[in-house]
DSSP file (Angstrom, degrees, kcal/mol; ACC not computed):
  #  RESIDUE AA STRUCTURE BP1 BP2  ACC     N-H-->O    O-->H-N    N-H-->O    O-->H-N    TCO  KAPPA ALPHA  PHI   PSI    X-CA   Y-CA   Z-CA
    1    1 A M              0   0    0      0, 0.0    47,-0.2     0, 0.0     2,-0.1   0.000 360.0 360.0 360.0 131.3    0.0    0.0    0.0
    2    2 A D        -     0   0    0     46,-0.4    45,-0.0    45,-0.2    47,-0.0  -0.389 360.0-147.4 -72.2 153.6    1.3    3.4   -1.0
    3    3 A L        +     0   0    0     -2,-0.1    -1,-0.1     4,-0.1    45,-0.0   0.167  56.9 121.6-108.4  17.6    1.6    6.1    1.7
    4    4 A D  S  > S-     0   0    0      1,-0.1     4,-2.1     4,-0.0     3,-0.3  -0.527  74.2-114.4 -77.2 152.0    0.8    9.0   -0.6
    5    5 A P  H  > S+     0   0    0      0, 0.0     4,-2.5     0, 0.0     5,-0.3   0.838 111.4  55.1 -58.8 -37.6   -2.2   11.1    0.5
    6    6 A A  H  > S+     0   0    0      1,-0.2     4,-2.3     2,-0.2     5,-0.2   0.923 110.7  45.2 -64.1 -42.7   -4.4   10.3   -2.5
    7    7 A S  H  > S+     0   0    0     -3,-0.3     4,-2.7     2,-0.2    -1,-0.2   0.894 113.2  50.5 -67.6 -39.0   -4.1    6.5   -2.0
    8    8 A L  H  X S+     0   0    0     -4,-2.1     4,-2.2     2,-0.2    -2,-0.2   0.929 113.1  44.4 -64.6 -45.1   -4.7    6.8    1.7
    9    9 A V  H  X S+     0   0    0     -4,-2.5     4,-2.5     2,-0.2    -2,-0.2   0.913 115.0  49.1 -67.0 -41.4   -7.8    8.9    1.3
   10   10 A T  H  X S+     0   0    0     -4,-2.3     4,-2.8    -5,-0.3     5,-0.3   0.920 110.8  49.9 -63.7 -43.3   -9.1    6.7   -1.5
   11   11 A A  H  X S+     0   0    0     -4,-2.7     4,-2.4     1,-0.2    -1,-0.2   0.903 111.5  49.5 -61.9 -40.5   -8.5    3.5    0.6
   12   12 A F  H  X S+     0   0    0     -4,-2.2     4,-2.1     2,-0.2    -2,-0.2   0.922 113.3  45.7 -64.0 -44.4  -10.3    5.1    3.5
   13   13 A C  H  X S+     0   0    0     -4,-2.5     4,-2.2     2,-0.2    -2,-0.2   0.922 114.5  47.0 -66.5 -44.1  -13.3    6.0    1.3
   14   14 A V  H  X S+     0   0    0     -4,-2.8     4,-2.2     1,-0.2    -2,-0.2   0.921 114.1  47.8 -64.5 -43.5  -13.5    2.7   -0.4
   15   15 A S  H  X S+     0   0    0     -4,-2.4     4,-2.4    -5,-0.3    -1,-0.2   0.856 109.5  54.2 -66.2 -34.2  -13.2    0.8    2.9
   16   16 A S  H  X S+     0   0    0     -4,-2.1     4,-2.1     2,-0.2    -2,-0.2   0.916 108.9  47.2 -65.9 -42.6  -15.9    3.0    4.4
   17   17 A V  H  X S+     0   0    0     -4,-2.2     4,-2.4     1,-0.2    -2,-0.2   0.901 111.9  52.3 -63.0 -39.8  -18.3    2.2    1.6
   18   18 A G  H  X S+     0   0    0     -4,-2.2     4,-2.7     1,-0.2    -2,-0.2   0.892 107.5  51.3 -62.4 -40.3  -17.4   -1.4    2.1
   19   19 A F  H  X S+     0   0    0     -4,-2.4     4,-2.8     2,-0.2    -1,-0.2   0.910 109.5  49.8 -64.1 -41.2  -18.1   -1.3    5.8
   20   20 A V  H  X S+     0   0    0     -4,-2.1     4,-2.5     2,-0.2    -2,-0.2   0.921 113.1  46.5 -64.3 -43.0  -21.5    0.3    5.2
   21   21 A L  H  X S+     0   0    0     -4,-2.4     4,-2.8     2,-0.2    -2,-0.2   0.915 113.2  49.5 -64.1 -42.1  -22.4   -2.4    2.6
   22   22 A F  H  X S+     0   0    0     -4,-2.7     4,-2.4     2,-0.2    -2,-0.2   0.925 112.4  47.2 -61.8 -45.3  -21.1   -5.1    5.0
   23   23 A Y  H  X S+     0   0    0     -4,-2.8     4,-2.6     2,-0.2    -2,-0.2   0.913 113.6  48.2 -63.2 -43.5  -23.2   -3.7    7.9
   24   24 A F  H  X S+     0   0    0     -4,-2.5     4,-2.6    -5,-0.2    -2,-0.2   0.924 112.4  48.7 -62.8 -44.8  -26.3   -3.5    5.7
   25   25 A G  H  X>S+     0   0    0     -4,-2.8     5,-2.4     1,-0.2     4,-0.6   0.875 114.0  46.0 -64.3 -37.8  -25.9   -7.0    4.4
   26   26 A R  H  <5S+     0   0    0     -4,-2.4     3,-0.4     3,-0.2    -1,-0.2   0.912 114.1  48.0 -70.6 -41.3  -25.4   -8.4    7.9
   27   27 A K  H  <5S+     0   0    0     -4,-2.6    -2,-0.2     1,-0.2    -1,-0.2   0.899 119.9  37.2 -66.4 -41.5  -28.3   -6.4    9.3
   28   28 A M  H  <5S-     0   0    0     -4,-2.6    -1,-0.2    -5,-0.2    -2,-0.2   0.442 107.1-124.2 -90.3  -0.5  -30.7   -7.5    6.5
   29   29 A Q  T  <5 +     0   0    0     -4,-0.6     2,-0.5    -3,-0.4    -3,-0.2   0.918  60.1 148.2  55.2  48.0  -29.2  -11.0    6.3
   30   30 A E     >< -     0   0    0     -5,-2.4     4,-1.0    -6,-0.2    -1,-0.2  -0.963  39.9-156.7-115.9 124.5  -28.5  -10.5    2.6
   31   31 A L  H  > S+     0   0    0     -2,-0.5     4,-2.5     1,-0.2     5,-0.2   0.864  82.8  62.5 -70.1 -38.7  -25.5  -12.2    1.1
   32   32 A R  H  > S+     0   0    0      1,-0.2     4,-2.2     2,-0.2     5,-0.2   0.929 108.0  37.9 -63.9 -51.6  -24.8  -10.0   -1.9
   33   33 A P  H  > S+     0   0    0      0, 0.0     4,-2.4     0, 0.0    -1,-0.2   0.831 114.6  58.4 -68.3 -26.9  -24.0   -6.7   -0.1
   34   34 A L  H  X S+     0   0    0     -4,-1.0     4,-2.1     2,-0.2    -2,-0.2   0.935 109.1  42.9 -63.6 -46.5  -22.2   -8.6    2.6
   35   35 A V  H  X S+     0   0    0     -4,-2.5     4,-2.4     2,-0.2    -1,-0.2   0.919 114.8  49.4 -66.4 -44.6  -19.8  -10.1    0.0
   36   36 A A  H  X S+     0   0    0     -4,-2.2     4,-2.6    -5,-0.2    -1,-0.2   0.892 110.6  51.6 -63.2 -38.6  -19.3   -6.8   -1.8
   37   37 A G  H  X S+     0   0    0     -4,-2.4     4,-2.1     2,-0.2    -1,-0.2   0.906 109.2  49.3 -64.6 -41.7  -18.7   -5.1    1.5
   38   38 A L  H  X S+     0   0    0     -4,-2.1     4,-1.8     2,-0.2    -2,-0.2   0.915 112.4  48.4 -63.1 -42.2  -16.0   -7.6    2.4
   39   39 A L  H  X S+     0   0    0     -4,-2.4     4,-2.5     1,-0.2    -2,-0.2   0.918 112.1  48.5 -63.9 -42.9  -14.4   -7.2   -1.0
   40   40 A L  H  < S+     0   0    0     -4,-2.6    -1,-0.2     1,-0.2    -2,-0.2   0.841 113.1  47.8 -68.1 -32.2  -14.4   -3.4   -0.8
   41   41 A M  H  < S+     0   0    0     -4,-2.1    -1,-0.2   -23,-0.2    -2,-0.2   0.829 119.3  39.0 -74.5 -30.3  -12.9   -3.5    2.7
   42   42 A G  H >< S+     0   0    0     -4,-1.8     3,-1.4    -5,-0.2     4,-0.4   0.825  99.6  66.3 -93.0 -33.1  -10.2   -6.0    1.8
   43   43 A F  G >X S+     0   0    0     -4,-2.5     3,-1.4     1,-0.3     4,-1.1   0.752  85.3  70.3 -72.7 -21.8   -8.9   -5.1   -1.6
   44   44 A P  G 34 S+     0   0    0      0, 0.0    -1,-0.3     0, 0.0    -2,-0.1   0.750  92.5  62.9 -63.1 -18.2   -7.3   -1.7   -0.8
   45   45 A Y  G <4 S+     0   0    0     -3,-1.4    -2,-0.2     1,-0.2    -3,-0.1   0.752 109.7  38.6 -72.1 -22.8   -4.7   -3.6    1.2
   46   46 A F  T <4 S+     0   0    0     -3,-1.4     2,-0.4    -4,-0.4    -1,-0.2   0.581 107.8  67.6-104.0 -13.2   -3.5   -5.3   -2.0
   47   47 A V     <  -     0   0    0     -4,-1.1   -45,-0.2     1,-0.1    -1,-0.1  -0.923  53.4-178.8-112.8 132.4   -3.8   -2.5   -4.5
   48   48 A S        +     0   0    0     -2,-0.4   -46,-0.4   -47,-0.2     2,-0.2   0.718  51.3  85.2-105.8 -22.4   -1.5    0.5   -4.2
   49   49 A G     >  -     0   0    0      1,-0.1     4,-1.9   -48,-0.1     5,-0.1  -0.534  68.8-135.1 -89.1 149.6   -2.4    2.9   -6.9
   50   50 A F  H  > S+     0   0    0     -2,-0.2     4,-2.0     2,-0.2     5,-0.2   0.937 107.1  43.9 -62.2 -50.1   -5.1    5.6   -6.7
   51   51 A A  H  > S+     0   0    0      1,-0.2     4,-2.5     2,-0.2    -1,-0.2   0.891 113.0  51.4 -67.0 -40.1   -6.5    4.8  -10.2
   52   52 A W  H  > S+     0   0    0      1,-0.2     4,-2.6     2,-0.2    -1,-0.2   0.863 108.7  52.3 -64.9 -35.2   -6.4    1.0   -9.7
   53   53 A M  H  X S+     0   0    0     -4,-1.9     4,-2.3     2,-0.2    -1,-0.2   0.920 111.3  45.6 -67.5 -42.7   -8.2    1.4   -6.4
   54   54 A L  H  X S+     0   0    0     -4,-2.0     4,-2.3     2,-0.2    -2,-0.2   0.899 113.7  49.9 -66.1 -39.5  -11.0    3.4   -8.0
   55   55 A L  H  X S+     0   0    0     -4,-2.5     4,-2.3     2,-0.2    -2,-0.2   0.917 111.5  48.4 -64.9 -43.3  -11.2    1.0  -10.9
   56   56 A G  H  X S+     0   0    0     -4,-2.6     4,-2.4     2,-0.2    -2,-0.2   0.904 111.8  49.3 -63.2 -41.6  -11.4   -2.0   -8.6
   57   57 A A  H  X S+     0   0    0     -4,-2.3     4,-2.6     1,-0.2     5,-0.2   0.905 110.9  50.3 -64.4 -41.1  -14.1   -0.3   -6.5
   58   58 A A  H  X S+     0   0    0     -4,-2.3     4,-2.5     1,-0.2    -2,-0.2   0.900 111.2  48.9 -64.3 -39.8  -16.1    0.5   -9.6
   59   59 A L  H  X S+     0   0    0     -4,-2.3     4,-2.4     2,-0.2    -2,-0.2   0.907 112.6  47.3 -66.3 -41.4  -15.8   -3.1  -10.8
   60   60 A I  H  X S+     0   0    0     -4,-2.4     4,-2.2     2,-0.2    -2,-0.2   0.927 115.0  45.3 -65.9 -44.0  -17.0   -4.5   -7.4
   61   61 A L  H  X S+     0   0    0     -4,-2.6     4,-2.3     2,-0.2    -2,-0.2   0.874 113.2  50.7 -68.5 -36.0  -19.9   -2.1   -7.2
   62   62 A G  H  X S+     0   0    0     -4,-2.5     4,-2.5    -5,-0.2    -2,-0.2   0.888 109.9  50.6 -65.7 -38.7  -20.8   -2.8  -10.9
   63   63 A G  H  X S+     0   0    0     -4,-2.4     4,-2.5     2,-0.2    -2,-0.2   0.883 109.7  50.4 -64.6 -38.7  -20.7   -6.5  -10.1
   64   64 A L  H  X S+     0   0    0     -4,-2.2     4,-2.4     2,-0.2    -2,-0.2   0.923 110.4  49.8 -63.6 -43.9  -23.0   -6.0   -7.1
   65   65 A W  H  X S+     0   0    0     -4,-2.3     4,-2.2     1,-0.2     5,-0.2   0.933 113.2  45.7 -60.4 -46.1  -25.4   -4.0   -9.3
   66   66 A A  H  X S+     0   0    0     -4,-2.5     4,-2.7     1,-0.2     5,-0.5   0.899 111.9  52.2 -64.2 -40.1  -25.4   -6.8  -11.9
   67   67 A W  H  X S+     0   0    0     -4,-2.5     4,-0.9     1,-0.2    -1,-0.2   0.877 112.8  45.4 -63.7 -37.9  -25.8   -9.5   -9.2
   68   68 A L  H  < S+     0   0    0     -4,-2.4    -1,-0.2    -5,-0.2    -2,-0.2   0.859 121.7  35.5 -73.4 -35.5  -28.8   -7.6   -7.7
   69   69 A H  H  < S+     0   0    0     -4,-2.2    -2,-0.2    -5,-0.2    -3,-0.2   0.758 125.8  31.8 -94.6 -25.4  -30.5   -6.9  -11.0
   70   70 A F  H  < S+     0   0    0     -4,-2.7    -3,-0.2    -5,-0.2    -2,-0.1   0.590 100.2  80.8-112.7 -11.5  -29.9  -10.0  -13.2
   71   71 A A     <        0   0    0     -4,-0.9     0, 0.0    -5,-0.5     0, 0.0  -0.707 360.0 360.0 -94.1 147.9  -29.6  -12.9  -10.7
   72   72 A P              0   0    0      0, 0.0    -1,-0.1     0, 0.0    -4,-0.1   0.507 360.0 360.0 -70.6 360.0  -32.8  -14.5   -9.4
C-alpha cells in the first residue's frame, strides 16, 4: 500500500463504503451486499495505486449491481 495522501484517502473512502455495505448486508441478512462489502474493505490492502483502487471499487460495485438486477 502506498503512503501518498491520494491513495490513503481513497483507501479510507472505499473501505468505508465497504463497511456500510457489509453492515447493511449483515443487518438485512442479505449475502450480496455482505460479500461486496467484504471485498471493498479488503482489496485496498492489495492495491497500491489511486486509479487502480477506483477501478477496482467500480468493478466490485458494478458486479454488485449486476448481481442484484440480473440474478434471481
